[in-house]
mmCIF entry with sequence, helices, sheets and N, C-alpha, C, O atoms, coordinates in Angstrom:
data_MODEL
# 
_entry.id   MODEL 
# 
_entity.id                         1 
_entity.type                       polymer 
_entity.pdbx_number_of_molecules   1 
# 
_entity_poly.entity_id                      1 
_entity_poly.type                           'polypeptide(L)' 
_entity_poly.nstd_linkage                   no 
_entity_poly.nstd_monomer                   no 
_entity_poly.pdbx_seq_one_letter_code       
;(UNK)(UNK)(UNK)(UNK)(UNK)(UNK)(UNK)(UNK)(UNK)(UNK)(UNK)(UNK)(UNK)(UNK)(UNK)(UNK)
(UNK)(UNK)(UNK)(UNK)(UNK)(UNK)(UNK)(UNK)(UNK)(UNK)(UNK)(UNK)(UNK)(UNK)(UNK)(UNK)
(UNK)(UNK)(UNK)(UNK)(UNK)(UNK)(UNK)(UNK)(UNK)(UNK)(UNK)(UNK)(UNK)(UNK)(UNK)(UNK)
;
_entity_poly.pdbx_seq_one_letter_code_can   XXXXXXXXXXXXXXXXXXXXXXXXXXXXXXXXXXXXXXXXXXXXXXXX 
_entity_poly.pdbx_strand_id                 A 
# 
loop_
_entity_poly_seq.entity_id 
_entity_poly_seq.num 
_entity_poly_seq.mon_id 
_entity_poly_seq.hetero 
1 1  UNK n 
1 2  UNK n 
1 3  UNK n 
1 4  UNK n 
1 5  UNK n 
1 6  UNK n 
1 7  UNK n 
1 8  UNK n 
1 9  UNK n 
1 10 UNK n 
1 11 UNK n 
1 12 UNK n 
1 13 UNK n 
1 14 UNK n 
1 15 UNK n 
1 16 UNK n 
1 17 UNK n 
1 18 UNK n 
1 19 UNK n 
1 20 UNK n 
1 21 UNK n 
1 22 UNK n 
1 23 UNK n 
1 24 UNK n 
1 25 UNK n 
1 26 UNK n 
1 27 UNK n 
1 28 UNK n 
1 29 UNK n 
1 30 UNK n 
1 31 UNK n 
1 32 UNK n 
1 33 UNK n 
1 34 UNK n 
1 35 UNK n 
1 36 UNK n 
1 37 UNK n 
1 38 UNK n 
1 39 UNK n 
1 40 UNK n 
1 41 UNK n 
1 42 UNK n 
1 43 UNK n 
1 44 UNK n 
1 45 UNK n 
1 46 UNK n 
1 47 UNK n 
1 48 UNK n 
# 
_struct_asym.id          A 
_struct_asym.entity_id   1 
# 
loop_
_struct_conf.conf_type_id 
_struct_conf.id 
_struct_conf.pdbx_PDB_helix_id 
_struct_conf.beg_label_comp_id 
_struct_conf.beg_label_asym_id 
_struct_conf.beg_label_seq_id 
_struct_conf.pdbx_beg_PDB_ins_code 
_struct_conf.end_label_comp_id 
_struct_conf.end_label_asym_id 
_struct_conf.end_label_seq_id 
_struct_conf.pdbx_end_PDB_ins_code 
_struct_conf.beg_auth_comp_id 
_struct_conf.beg_auth_asym_id 
_struct_conf.beg_auth_seq_id 
_struct_conf.end_auth_comp_id 
_struct_conf.end_auth_asym_id 
_struct_conf.end_auth_seq_id 
_struct_conf.pdbx_PDB_helix_class 
_struct_conf.details 
_struct_conf.pdbx_PDB_helix_length 
HELX_P HELX_P1 AA1 UNK A 5  ? UNK A 9  ? UNK A 5  UNK A 9  1 ? 5 
HELX_P HELX_P2 AA2 UNK A 12 ? UNK A 14 ? UNK A 12 UNK A 14 5 ? 3 
# 
_struct_conf_type.id          HELX_P 
_struct_conf_type.criteria    ? 
_struct_conf_type.reference   ? 
# 
loop_
_atom_site.group_PDB 
_atom_site.id 
_atom_site.type_symbol 
_atom_site.label_atom_id 
_atom_site.label_alt_id 
_atom_site.label_comp_id 
_atom_site.label_asym_id 
_atom_site.label_entity_id 
_atom_site.label_seq_id 
_atom_site.pdbx_PDB_ins_code 
_atom_site.Cartn_x 
_atom_site.Cartn_y 
_atom_site.Cartn_z 
_atom_site.occupancy 
_atom_site.B_iso_or_equiv 
_atom_site.pdbx_formal_charge 
_atom_site.auth_seq_id 
_atom_site.auth_comp_id 
_atom_site.auth_asym_id 
_atom_site.auth_atom_id 
_atom_site.pdbx_PDB_model_num 
ATOM 1   N N  . UNK A 1 1  ? 87.250 172.409 105.681 1.00 0.00 ? 1  UNK A N  1 
ATOM 2   C CA . UNK A 1 1  ? 87.147 173.513 106.642 1.00 0.00 ? 1  UNK A CA 1 
ATOM 3   C C  . UNK A 1 1  ? 86.974 172.794 108.019 1.00 0.00 ? 1  UNK A C  1 
ATOM 4   O O  . UNK A 1 1  ? 86.152 171.894 108.189 1.00 0.00 ? 1  UNK A O  1 
ATOM 5   N N  . UNK A 1 2  ? 87.814 173.264 108.986 1.00 0.00 ? 2  UNK A N  1 
ATOM 6   C CA . UNK A 1 2  ? 87.775 172.679 110.290 1.00 0.00 ? 2  UNK A CA 1 
ATOM 7   C C  . UNK A 1 2  ? 86.770 173.533 111.138 1.00 0.00 ? 2  UNK A C  1 
ATOM 8   O O  . UNK A 1 2  ? 86.890 174.754 111.237 1.00 0.00 ? 2  UNK A O  1 
ATOM 9   N N  . UNK A 1 3  ? 85.773 172.816 111.744 1.00 0.00 ? 3  UNK A N  1 
ATOM 10  C CA . UNK A 1 3  ? 84.771 173.451 112.534 1.00 0.00 ? 3  UNK A CA 1 
ATOM 11  C C  . UNK A 1 3  ? 84.923 173.112 114.037 1.00 0.00 ? 3  UNK A C  1 
ATOM 12  O O  . UNK A 1 3  ? 84.556 173.908 114.902 1.00 0.00 ? 3  UNK A O  1 
ATOM 13  N N  . UNK A 1 4  ? 85.441 171.984 114.306 1.00 0.00 ? 4  UNK A N  1 
ATOM 14  C CA . UNK A 1 4  ? 85.525 171.525 115.626 1.00 0.00 ? 4  UNK A CA 1 
ATOM 15  C C  . UNK A 1 4  ? 86.561 172.267 116.422 1.00 0.00 ? 4  UNK A C  1 
ATOM 16  O O  . UNK A 1 4  ? 87.712 172.379 115.999 1.00 0.00 ? 4  UNK A O  1 
ATOM 17  N N  . UNK A 1 5  ? 86.145 172.809 117.646 1.00 0.00 ? 5  UNK A N  1 
ATOM 18  C CA . UNK A 1 5  ? 87.063 173.734 118.353 1.00 0.00 ? 5  UNK A CA 1 
ATOM 19  C C  . UNK A 1 5  ? 88.286 172.968 118.876 1.00 0.00 ? 5  UNK A C  1 
ATOM 20  O O  . UNK A 1 5  ? 89.353 173.574 118.981 1.00 0.00 ? 5  UNK A O  1 
ATOM 21  N N  . UNK A 1 6  ? 88.194 171.662 119.212 1.00 0.00 ? 6  UNK A N  1 
ATOM 22  C CA . UNK A 1 6  ? 89.332 170.924 119.617 1.00 0.00 ? 6  UNK A CA 1 
ATOM 23  C C  . UNK A 1 6  ? 90.356 170.717 118.400 1.00 0.00 ? 6  UNK A C  1 
ATOM 24  O O  . UNK A 1 6  ? 91.572 170.777 118.579 1.00 0.00 ? 6  UNK A O  1 
ATOM 25  N N  . UNK A 1 7  ? 89.847 170.499 117.303 1.00 0.00 ? 7  UNK A N  1 
ATOM 26  C CA . UNK A 1 7  ? 90.655 170.297 116.079 1.00 0.00 ? 7  UNK A CA 1 
ATOM 27  C C  . UNK A 1 7  ? 91.336 171.572 115.672 1.00 0.00 ? 7  UNK A C  1 
ATOM 28  O O  . UNK A 1 7  ? 92.451 171.528 115.152 1.00 0.00 ? 7  UNK A O  1 
ATOM 29  N N  . UNK A 1 8  ? 90.699 172.728 115.892 1.00 0.00 ? 8  UNK A N  1 
ATOM 30  C CA . UNK A 1 8  ? 91.213 174.010 115.679 1.00 0.00 ? 8  UNK A CA 1 
ATOM 31  C C  . UNK A 1 8  ? 92.419 174.216 116.575 1.00 0.00 ? 8  UNK A C  1 
ATOM 32  O O  . UNK A 1 8  ? 93.476 174.621 116.090 1.00 0.00 ? 8  UNK A O  1 
ATOM 33  N N  . UNK A 1 9  ? 92.302 173.964 117.805 1.00 0.00 ? 9  UNK A N  1 
ATOM 34  C CA . UNK A 1 9  ? 93.414 174.248 118.809 1.00 0.00 ? 9  UNK A CA 1 
ATOM 35  C C  . UNK A 1 9  ? 94.504 173.328 118.857 1.00 0.00 ? 9  UNK A C  1 
ATOM 36  O O  . UNK A 1 9  ? 95.679 173.690 118.922 1.00 0.00 ? 9  UNK A O  1 
ATOM 37  N N  . UNK A 1 10 ? 94.058 171.937 118.818 1.00 0.00 ? 10 UNK A N  1 
ATOM 38  C CA . UNK A 1 10 ? 95.086 170.950 119.133 1.00 0.00 ? 10 UNK A CA 1 
ATOM 39  C C  . UNK A 1 10 ? 95.200 169.934 117.927 1.00 0.00 ? 10 UNK A C  1 
ATOM 40  O O  . UNK A 1 10 ? 96.230 169.272 117.799 1.00 0.00 ? 10 UNK A O  1 
ATOM 41  N N  . UNK A 1 11 ? 94.228 169.818 117.110 1.00 0.00 ? 11 UNK A N  1 
ATOM 42  C CA . UNK A 1 11 ? 94.147 168.765 116.109 1.00 0.00 ? 11 UNK A CA 1 
ATOM 43  C C  . UNK A 1 11 ? 93.380 167.552 116.496 1.00 0.00 ? 11 UNK A C  1 
ATOM 44  O O  . UNK A 1 11 ? 93.248 167.224 117.675 1.00 0.00 ? 11 UNK A O  1 
ATOM 45  N N  . UNK A 1 12 ? 92.863 166.875 115.481 1.00 0.00 ? 12 UNK A N  1 
ATOM 46  C CA . UNK A 1 12 ? 91.986 165.692 115.780 1.00 0.00 ? 12 UNK A CA 1 
ATOM 47  C C  . UNK A 1 12 ? 92.769 164.558 116.585 1.00 0.00 ? 12 UNK A C  1 
ATOM 48  O O  . UNK A 1 12 ? 92.271 164.007 117.566 1.00 0.00 ? 12 UNK A O  1 
ATOM 49  N N  . UNK A 1 13 ? 93.934 164.282 116.128 1.00 0.00 ? 13 UNK A N  1 
ATOM 50  C CA . UNK A 1 13 ? 94.621 163.152 116.783 1.00 0.00 ? 13 UNK A CA 1 
ATOM 51  C C  . UNK A 1 13 ? 94.979 163.360 118.233 1.00 0.00 ? 13 UNK A C  1 
ATOM 52  O O  . UNK A 1 13 ? 95.323 162.397 118.919 1.00 0.00 ? 13 UNK A O  1 
ATOM 53  N N  . UNK A 1 14 ? 94.909 164.638 118.748 1.00 0.00 ? 14 UNK A N  1 
ATOM 54  C CA . UNK A 1 14 ? 95.252 164.841 120.179 1.00 0.00 ? 14 UNK A CA 1 
ATOM 55  C C  . UNK A 1 14 ? 93.944 164.979 120.992 1.00 0.00 ? 14 UNK A C  1 
ATOM 56  O O  . UNK A 1 14 ? 94.018 165.186 122.204 1.00 0.00 ? 14 UNK A O  1 
ATOM 57  N N  . UNK A 1 15 ? 92.648 164.865 120.317 1.00 0.00 ? 15 UNK A N  1 
ATOM 58  C CA . UNK A 1 15 ? 91.437 164.969 120.964 1.00 0.00 ? 15 UNK A CA 1 
ATOM 59  C C  . UNK A 1 15 ? 91.175 163.627 121.845 1.00 0.00 ? 15 UNK A C  1 
ATOM 60  O O  . UNK A 1 15 ? 91.496 162.518 121.417 1.00 0.00 ? 15 UNK A O  1 
ATOM 61  N N  . UNK A 1 16 ? 90.607 163.809 123.025 1.00 0.00 ? 16 UNK A N  1 
ATOM 62  C CA . UNK A 1 16 ? 90.326 162.573 123.805 1.00 0.00 ? 16 UNK A CA 1 
ATOM 63  C C  . UNK A 1 16 ? 89.240 161.642 123.291 1.00 0.00 ? 16 UNK A C  1 
ATOM 64  O O  . UNK A 1 16 ? 89.125 160.497 123.728 1.00 0.00 ? 16 UNK A O  1 
ATOM 65  N N  . UNK A 1 17 ? 88.314 162.233 122.203 1.00 0.00 ? 17 UNK A N  1 
ATOM 66  C CA . UNK A 1 17 ? 87.257 161.540 121.649 1.00 0.00 ? 17 UNK A CA 1 
ATOM 67  C C  . UNK A 1 17 ? 87.627 161.071 120.271 1.00 0.00 ? 17 UNK A C  1 
ATOM 68  O O  . UNK A 1 17 ? 86.742 160.764 119.472 1.00 0.00 ? 17 UNK A O  1 
ATOM 69  N N  . UNK A 1 18 ? 88.975 161.000 119.944 1.00 0.00 ? 18 UNK A N  1 
ATOM 70  C CA . UNK A 1 18 ? 89.322 160.788 118.572 1.00 0.00 ? 18 UNK A CA 1 
ATOM 71  C C  . UNK A 1 18 ? 88.817 159.405 118.018 1.00 0.00 ? 18 UNK A C  1 
ATOM 72  O O  . UNK A 1 18 ? 88.370 159.325 116.874 1.00 0.00 ? 18 UNK A O  1 
ATOM 73  N N  . UNK A 1 19 ? 88.898 158.356 118.829 1.00 0.00 ? 19 UNK A N  1 
ATOM 74  C CA . UNK A 1 19 ? 88.535 156.990 118.349 1.00 0.00 ? 19 UNK A CA 1 
ATOM 75  C C  . UNK A 1 19 ? 87.023 156.934 118.241 1.00 0.00 ? 19 UNK A C  1 
ATOM 76  O O  . UNK A 1 19 ? 86.529 156.147 117.433 1.00 0.00 ? 19 UNK A O  1 
ATOM 77  N N  . UNK A 1 20 ? 86.278 157.677 118.963 1.00 0.00 ? 20 UNK A N  1 
ATOM 78  C CA . UNK A 1 20 ? 84.791 157.590 118.929 1.00 0.00 ? 20 UNK A CA 1 
ATOM 79  C C  . UNK A 1 20 ? 84.182 158.613 118.003 1.00 0.00 ? 20 UNK A C  1 
ATOM 80  O O  . UNK A 1 20 ? 82.997 158.466 117.704 1.00 0.00 ? 20 UNK A O  1 
ATOM 81  N N  . UNK A 1 21 ? 84.834 159.591 117.535 1.00 0.00 ? 21 UNK A N  1 
ATOM 82  C CA . UNK A 1 21 ? 84.340 160.706 116.774 1.00 0.00 ? 21 UNK A CA 1 
ATOM 83  C C  . UNK A 1 21 ? 83.952 160.218 115.327 1.00 0.00 ? 21 UNK A C  1 
ATOM 84  O O  . UNK A 1 21 ? 84.824 159.826 114.552 1.00 0.00 ? 21 UNK A O  1 
ATOM 85  N N  . UNK A 1 22 ? 82.664 160.250 114.996 1.00 0.00 ? 22 UNK A N  1 
ATOM 86  C CA . UNK A 1 22 ? 82.260 159.916 113.593 1.00 0.00 ? 22 UNK A CA 1 
ATOM 87  C C  . UNK A 1 22 ? 82.405 161.032 112.567 1.00 0.00 ? 22 UNK A C  1 
ATOM 88  O O  . UNK A 1 22 ? 82.237 160.807 111.369 1.00 0.00 ? 22 UNK A O  1 
ATOM 89  N N  . UNK A 1 23 ? 82.723 162.256 113.046 1.00 0.00 ? 23 UNK A N  1 
ATOM 90  C CA . UNK A 1 23 ? 82.902 163.331 112.164 1.00 0.00 ? 23 UNK A CA 1 
ATOM 91  C C  . UNK A 1 23 ? 84.280 163.912 112.031 1.00 0.00 ? 23 UNK A C  1 
ATOM 92  O O  . UNK A 1 23 ? 84.440 165.032 111.545 1.00 0.00 ? 23 UNK A O  1 
ATOM 93  N N  . UNK A 1 24 ? 85.254 163.191 112.443 1.00 0.00 ? 24 UNK A N  1 
ATOM 94  C CA . UNK A 1 24 ? 86.650 163.750 112.392 1.00 0.00 ? 24 UNK A CA 1 
ATOM 95  C C  . UNK A 1 24 ? 87.060 164.118 110.996 1.00 0.00 ? 24 UNK A C  1 
ATOM 96  O O  . UNK A 1 24 ? 87.895 165.014 110.870 1.00 0.00 ? 24 UNK A O  1 
ATOM 97  N N  . UNK A 1 25 ? 86.546 163.500 109.889 1.00 0.00 ? 25 UNK A N  1 
ATOM 98  C CA . UNK A 1 25 ? 86.887 163.810 108.673 1.00 0.00 ? 25 UNK A CA 1 
ATOM 99  C C  . UNK A 1 25 ? 86.034 164.879 107.978 1.00 0.00 ? 25 UNK A C  1 
ATOM 100 O O  . UNK A 1 25 ? 86.338 165.411 106.910 1.00 0.00 ? 25 UNK A O  1 
ATOM 101 N N  . UNK A 1 26 ? 84.945 165.134 108.692 1.00 0.00 ? 26 UNK A N  1 
ATOM 102 C CA . UNK A 1 26 ? 83.906 166.104 108.221 1.00 0.00 ? 26 UNK A CA 1 
ATOM 103 C C  . UNK A 1 26 ? 84.179 167.480 108.836 1.00 0.00 ? 26 UNK A C  1 
ATOM 104 O O  . UNK A 1 26 ? 84.423 168.457 108.128 1.00 0.00 ? 26 UNK A O  1 
ATOM 105 N N  . UNK A 1 27 ? 84.133 167.530 110.159 1.00 0.00 ? 27 UNK A N  1 
ATOM 106 C CA . UNK A 1 27 ? 84.239 168.785 110.761 1.00 0.00 ? 27 UNK A CA 1 
ATOM 107 C C  . UNK A 1 27 ? 85.711 169.038 111.350 1.00 0.00 ? 27 UNK A C  1 
ATOM 108 O O  . UNK A 1 27 ? 86.059 170.152 111.742 1.00 0.00 ? 27 UNK A O  1 
ATOM 109 N N  . UNK A 1 28 ? 86.474 168.012 111.377 1.00 0.00 ? 28 UNK A N  1 
ATOM 110 C CA . UNK A 1 28 ? 87.849 168.073 111.940 1.00 0.00 ? 28 UNK A CA 1 
ATOM 111 C C  . UNK A 1 28 ? 88.917 168.188 110.817 1.00 0.00 ? 28 UNK A C  1 
ATOM 112 O O  . UNK A 1 28 ? 88.649 168.475 109.650 1.00 0.00 ? 28 UNK A O  1 
ATOM 113 N N  . UNK A 1 29 ? 90.136 167.936 111.297 1.00 0.00 ? 29 UNK A N  1 
ATOM 114 C CA . UNK A 1 29 ? 91.252 168.020 110.308 1.00 0.00 ? 29 UNK A CA 1 
ATOM 115 C C  . UNK A 1 29 ? 91.891 166.763 109.971 1.00 0.00 ? 29 UNK A C  1 
ATOM 116 O O  . UNK A 1 29 ? 92.981 166.728 109.400 1.00 0.00 ? 29 UNK A O  1 
ATOM 117 N N  . UNK A 1 30 ? 91.159 165.601 110.353 1.00 0.00 ? 30 UNK A N  1 
ATOM 118 C CA . UNK A 1 30 ? 91.737 164.214 110.183 1.00 0.00 ? 30 UNK A CA 1 
ATOM 119 C C  . UNK A 1 30 ? 91.735 163.920 108.646 1.00 0.00 ? 30 UNK A C  1 
ATOM 120 O O  . UNK A 1 30 ? 90.783 164.219 107.925 1.00 0.00 ? 30 UNK A O  1 
ATOM 121 N N  . UNK A 1 31 ? 92.865 163.317 108.207 1.00 0.00 ? 31 UNK A N  1 
ATOM 122 C CA . UNK A 1 31 ? 93.008 162.826 106.874 1.00 0.00 ? 31 UNK A CA 1 
ATOM 123 C C  . UNK A 1 31 ? 93.627 161.416 107.023 1.00 0.00 ? 31 UNK A C  1 
ATOM 124 O O  . UNK A 1 31 ? 94.695 161.233 107.608 1.00 0.00 ? 31 UNK A O  1 
ATOM 125 N N  . UNK A 1 32 ? 92.931 160.479 106.488 1.00 0.00 ? 32 UNK A N  1 
ATOM 126 C CA . UNK A 1 32 ? 93.423 159.018 106.675 1.00 0.00 ? 32 UNK A CA 1 
ATOM 127 C C  . UNK A 1 32 ? 94.790 158.911 105.818 1.00 0.00 ? 32 UNK A C  1 
ATOM 128 O O  . UNK A 1 32 ? 95.010 159.551 104.790 1.00 0.00 ? 32 UNK A O  1 
ATOM 129 N N  . UNK A 1 33 ? 95.595 158.064 106.377 1.00 0.00 ? 33 UNK A N  1 
ATOM 130 C CA . UNK A 1 33 ? 96.871 157.801 105.679 1.00 0.00 ? 33 UNK A CA 1 
ATOM 131 C C  . UNK A 1 33 ? 96.617 157.140 104.356 1.00 0.00 ? 33 UNK A C  1 
ATOM 132 O O  . UNK A 1 33 ? 95.660 156.387 104.177 1.00 0.00 ? 33 UNK A O  1 
ATOM 133 N N  . UNK A 1 34 ? 97.540 157.455 103.391 1.00 0.00 ? 34 UNK A N  1 
ATOM 134 C CA . UNK A 1 34 ? 97.363 156.986 101.931 1.00 0.00 ? 34 UNK A CA 1 
ATOM 135 C C  . UNK A 1 34 ? 97.434 155.407 101.868 1.00 0.00 ? 34 UNK A C  1 
ATOM 136 O O  . UNK A 1 34 ? 96.577 154.778 101.247 1.00 0.00 ? 34 UNK A O  1 
ATOM 137 N N  . UNK A 1 35 ? 98.460 154.793 102.514 1.00 0.00 ? 35 UNK A N  1 
ATOM 138 C CA . UNK A 1 35 ? 98.682 153.412 102.316 1.00 0.00 ? 35 UNK A CA 1 
ATOM 139 C C  . UNK A 1 35 ? 97.881 152.507 103.171 1.00 0.00 ? 35 UNK A C  1 
ATOM 140 O O  . UNK A 1 35 ? 97.823 151.314 102.874 1.00 0.00 ? 35 UNK A O  1 
ATOM 141 N N  . UNK A 1 36 ? 97.244 152.981 104.232 1.00 0.00 ? 36 UNK A N  1 
ATOM 142 C CA . UNK A 1 36 ? 96.608 152.165 105.155 1.00 0.00 ? 36 UNK A CA 1 
ATOM 143 C C  . UNK A 1 36 ? 95.186 151.596 104.679 1.00 0.00 ? 36 UNK A C  1 
ATOM 144 O O  . UNK A 1 36 ? 94.819 150.485 105.061 1.00 0.00 ? 36 UNK A O  1 
ATOM 145 N N  . UNK A 1 37 ? 94.471 152.311 103.915 1.00 0.00 ? 37 UNK A N  1 
ATOM 146 C CA . UNK A 1 37 ? 93.153 151.845 103.617 1.00 0.00 ? 37 UNK A CA 1 
ATOM 147 C C  . UNK A 1 37 ? 92.965 151.333 102.206 1.00 0.00 ? 37 UNK A C  1 
ATOM 148 O O  . UNK A 1 37 ? 91.864 150.915 101.846 1.00 0.00 ? 37 UNK A O  1 
ATOM 149 N N  . UNK A 1 38 ? 94.010 151.354 101.401 1.00 0.00 ? 38 UNK A N  1 
ATOM 150 C CA . UNK A 1 38 ? 93.955 150.904 99.976  1.00 0.00 ? 38 UNK A CA 1 
ATOM 151 C C  . UNK A 1 38 ? 94.046 149.511 99.925  1.00 0.00 ? 38 UNK A C  1 
ATOM 152 O O  . UNK A 1 38 ? 94.983 148.972 100.513 1.00 0.00 ? 38 UNK A O  1 
ATOM 153 N N  . UNK A 1 39 ? 93.079 148.718 99.210  1.00 0.00 ? 39 UNK A N  1 
ATOM 154 C CA . UNK A 1 39 ? 93.220 147.398 98.992  1.00 0.00 ? 39 UNK A CA 1 
ATOM 155 C C  . UNK A 1 39 ? 94.258 147.106 97.913  1.00 0.00 ? 39 UNK A C  1 
ATOM 156 O O  . UNK A 1 39 ? 94.578 148.006 97.136  1.00 0.00 ? 39 UNK A O  1 
ATOM 157 N N  . UNK A 1 40 ? 94.786 145.917 97.830  1.00 0.00 ? 40 UNK A N  1 
ATOM 158 C CA . UNK A 1 40 ? 95.786 145.645 96.805  1.00 0.00 ? 40 UNK A CA 1 
ATOM 159 C C  . UNK A 1 40 ? 95.085 145.664 95.440  1.00 0.00 ? 40 UNK A C  1 
ATOM 160 O O  . UNK A 1 40 ? 93.902 145.332 95.353  1.00 0.00 ? 40 UNK A O  1 
ATOM 161 N N  . UNK A 1 41 ? 95.813 146.056 94.354  1.00 0.00 ? 41 UNK A N  1 
ATOM 162 C CA . UNK A 1 41 ? 95.175 146.040 93.080  1.00 0.00 ? 41 UNK A CA 1 
ATOM 163 C C  . UNK A 1 41 ? 94.826 144.694 92.442  1.00 0.00 ? 41 UNK A C  1 
ATOM 164 O O  . UNK A 1 41 ? 95.522 143.736 92.778  1.00 0.00 ? 41 UNK A O  1 
ATOM 165 N N  . UNK A 1 42 ? 93.947 144.521 91.663  1.00 0.00 ? 42 UNK A N  1 
ATOM 166 C CA . UNK A 1 42 ? 93.493 143.264 91.116  1.00 0.00 ? 42 UNK A CA 1 
ATOM 167 C C  . UNK A 1 42 ? 94.674 142.684 90.295  1.00 0.00 ? 42 UNK A C  1 
ATOM 168 O O  . UNK A 1 42 ? 95.391 143.402 89.598  1.00 0.00 ? 42 UNK A O  1 
ATOM 169 N N  . UNK A 1 43 ? 94.830 141.392 90.411  1.00 0.00 ? 43 UNK A N  1 
ATOM 170 C CA . UNK A 1 43 ? 95.913 140.668 89.636  1.00 0.00 ? 43 UNK A CA 1 
ATOM 171 C C  . UNK A 1 43 ? 97.232 140.768 90.286  1.00 0.00 ? 43 UNK A C  1 
ATOM 172 O O  . UNK A 1 43 ? 98.202 140.337 89.664  1.00 0.00 ? 43 UNK A O  1 
ATOM 173 N N  . UNK A 1 44 ? 97.397 141.294 91.483  1.00 0.00 ? 44 UNK A N  1 
ATOM 174 C CA . UNK A 1 44 ? 98.652 141.302 92.222  1.00 0.00 ? 44 UNK A CA 1 
ATOM 175 C C  . UNK A 1 44 ? 98.842 140.137 93.026  1.00 0.00 ? 44 UNK A C  1 
ATOM 176 O O  . UNK A 1 44 ? 99.944 139.977 93.551  1.00 0.00 ? 44 UNK A O  1 
ATOM 177 N N  . UNK A 1 45 ? 97.914 139.282 93.205  1.00 0.00 ? 45 UNK A N  1 
ATOM 178 C CA . UNK A 1 45 ? 98.100 138.116 94.033  1.00 0.00 ? 45 UNK A CA 1 
ATOM 179 C C  . UNK A 1 45 ? 98.861 137.049 93.371  1.00 0.00 ? 45 UNK A C  1 
ATOM 180 O O  . UNK A 1 45 ? 99.306 137.207 92.234  1.00 0.00 ? 45 UNK A O  1 
ATOM 181 N N  . UNK A 1 46 ? 99.039 135.881 94.098  1.00 0.00 ? 46 UNK A N  1 
ATOM 182 C CA . UNK A 1 46 ? 99.747 134.755 93.473  1.00 0.00 ? 46 UNK A CA 1 
ATOM 183 C C  . UNK A 1 46 ? 98.765 134.099 92.463  1.00 0.00 ? 46 UNK A C  1 
ATOM 184 O O  . UNK A 1 46 ? 97.547 134.124 92.637  1.00 0.00 ? 46 UNK A O  1 
ATOM 185 N N  . UNK A 1 47 ? 99.388 133.487 91.357  1.00 0.00 ? 47 UNK A N  1 
ATOM 186 C CA . UNK A 1 47 ? 98.547 132.856 90.470  1.00 0.00 ? 47 UNK A CA 1 
ATOM 187 C C  . UNK A 1 47 ? 97.980 131.600 90.985  1.00 0.00 ? 47 UNK A C  1 
ATOM 188 O O  . UNK A 1 47 ? 98.590 130.994 91.865  1.00 0.00 ? 47 UNK A O  1 
ATOM 189 N N  . UNK A 1 48 ? 96.892 131.164 90.527  1.00 0.00 ? 48 UNK A N  1 
ATOM 190 C CA . UNK A 1 48 ? 96.204 130.037 91.112  1.00 0.00 ? 48 UNK A CA 1 
ATOM 191 C C  . UNK A 1 48 ? 96.639 128.734 90.315  1.00 0.00 ? 48 UNK A C  1 
ATOM 192 O O  . UNK A 1 48 ? 96.181 127.636 90.631  1.00 0.00 ? 48 UNK A O  1 
# 
């Protein structure tokens, strides 16, 4: 549920406080991108 008035009107990414906002995922509409935050799965590295 979006409660932030800026997120309702323009969206989180267009807000001037986007980088500093600690609640963009709680009261805003921000959703992190799927591939950006996922670590590589175990065993996918080079063999030692």
